[in-house]
Residue, then its C-alpha position, 0 to 999 in steps of 0.5 A: x507254118x504250113x504243117x507236115x505229115x508222116x504215116x507210119x504202117x506197121x504191119x506184123x504179129x499181133x502182141x501186147x504193147x505194140x501201140x503203145x511202144x509206139x506212142x511212146x516213142x512218138x510223145x518224145x516229139x513235137x508232133x500230134x496225131x491226126x489219125x490211127x487205124x488199127x487192124x488183126x486179122x488171123x494174128x498178123x496186126x496192121x497199125x496205121x498212125x498219122x501225124x503232122x508236125x511243122x516243116x523244118x527242125x522242131x523247136x524246143x528239143x535237140x532231135x529233129x524229124x529224122x531223129x523222129x523217122x531213126x526212132x521209129x525204125x527202131x522200135x519195128x527193128x526191136x518187135x521184128x515188124x515190117x515198116x513203111x513211112x510216108x511222107x506229105x503235106x497236112x490238108x483237111x479233107x471233105x467229107x465225102x457225100x453219101x455215107x453208108x454202112x454195106x453188110x455182105x452176107x454168104x455162106x460162104x462168101x467167095x472172093x468172086x462174091x467180093x469181087x463182084x459187090x466191091x467192083x460195083x460200088x467203084x463203078x458207081x464212083x463212091x469209096x470203101x473207107x473202112x471193112x470190118x468182119x462182124x462174123x465168120x459162122x454160121x455166115x460170114x458178114x462183111x461191113x463196109x464204111x462206104x462214101x460218095x454214093x447214091x443210096x438208092x442207085x448204090x442199092x439197086x445195083x448192089x441187089x442186081x450183083x447179090x442175086x447173082x452171087x449168091x449172097x445178101x446185101x444190105x444198104x443203110x445209111x450211116x450217122x448216129x441213129x444207126x446206134x439209137x434204141x430201136x424197135x424190132x417188130x418181127x412177124x411170127x409164121x415162117x419168120x419167129x418161128x418155122x412153118x404156120x402155125x394155122x397149119x399145125x391146127x390143120x393137122x389135127x383137124x385132118x384139113x392140112x392139105x387143103x390149108x396150105x394151098x390157100x396159105x401159100x396163095x396169100x403168102x404169094x399175095x393172089x389172095x386177100x389175107x382176111x378173106x384167106x383166113x376166114x377160109x383157113x379157120x372155117x376148117x378149124x371148126x369142131x376142134x377142142x381147145x386142148x390143142x393149143x397146149x399140144x400145138x404150142x408144144x410143136x412149135x420150133x423156133x427158127x434157129x437163132x432166134x433166142x440168141x436174138x431177143x437176148x441180145x437185143x434185150x441186153x442192149x435196152x431194144x424193145x421187141x414185138x411181134x405181130x401175127x396173122x396167126x393167133x393169140x393161144x400161141x403167140x401168147x406163149x412165144x411172149x411169156x418164153x421170150x420176154x416179148x414186150x408187144x405182140x398183136x395177133x388174131x383169137x380164135x373164137x372158143x365156145x364151150x370148149x371147141x373152136x367155132x371156125x371164127x375169129x373174135x374181133x377185128x383181123x390183124x391183116x396187112x394195113x393192120x400190122x403197120x397199124x401194130x407197128x406205130x402203136x408199138x413204137x408210140x408206146x415205146x417212145x421210139x420214132x417209126x424212123x427207128x424201127x426194124x420190121x422183119x416178115x417174109x409174106x405178103x401180109x408183111x409188105x406194109x409193116x416192111x415199107x412203115x419201118x425205118x428199115x424193112x428185112x424180108x427174111x426168107x421171104x417171097x419174091x414179092x416181098x424181097x423185091x420190095x423190101x430195104x433188104x433180104x436175108x435169105x440165110x437160115x439164122x434169124x440173129x444174123x439180123x444182128x449184123x445189120x445193126x452193126x453187132x458182131x458174132x464176137x460181142x454177142x458170145x463175149x455177152x453170152x459167156x459172161x451170162x453163162x449162156x454159151x452154145x444157145x441159139 
């Protein structure tokens, strides 16, 4: 006998026991649960339950489906909730292709921005299956599960709309691998930390303006990194090695850096840094944050003073990509399960090799080529792209007595 369905939708103030009360009533009838979805927004609950049953009068009970209808109406009345009942015929839904997760971040996130993004999704022929808020502060992040879309086409369309609406949008394929153990590899200067270490050193050498000009040209991709590094390091010649201790104290972490690393470590992710900067500073960050892997250049010191040279092979643009692959091999993680984060042209190879490349407050050339771009000032916003909500982070911090730390 053909199966019939009844879609039960309850809407009203959220309170303990609503879901259990409804299912307790349903348990007295010969129905099966086909689908359930529940969401709570600002204390208001919407609960949808789809049940299936054989057409006609159920066997083995004195109740009819009409009796079930009446019982559900009584539950809604007792709970002072609105009720909608819709009948239909059971059918096996074909799995739609192109299942994606789309994250939208804004500060603030306006209705116009959401209208623009969802309009582009609809125009592409895709369907929004589910919407969930991952964060309401310090930025708002909304995640949508979308099906029926071509990832490349939709990513291109949403990038245009994101720029117009001044929000960040990330498009990722869905699936079990999204929740798998990952390796996050991050640039240091102007990413994990604010500013450039070589400029902090140059200030002590009295050559800040000259070094800053070369740095900007290199970050824009106008100058080969290795050449720019050699030119800048030469300007540091003669500095006493005690300058490293002074500069280490001047380094300021990007807001959210500690929260990001702490949360990833809780989830058994591996975290690495790769820098065109210097081990004399990055080693301090490794010890402070509990970083798993690191790679950086080393400044030569002879008789207690900087020689203006770098020791060993320079960690440049290709070198960063090689470091990511090396870290992944050491961690036993597929390169496709790595996340790379950077801001400059020197990070482009690394972002391209990684499974997910994120441009963080990056130069235009980097934003254009990365998988996604974040232009908010909070590094822990990266967690939302991994499907981790602000509420989950804060709950874990509270359990460990770490509230209020970023």
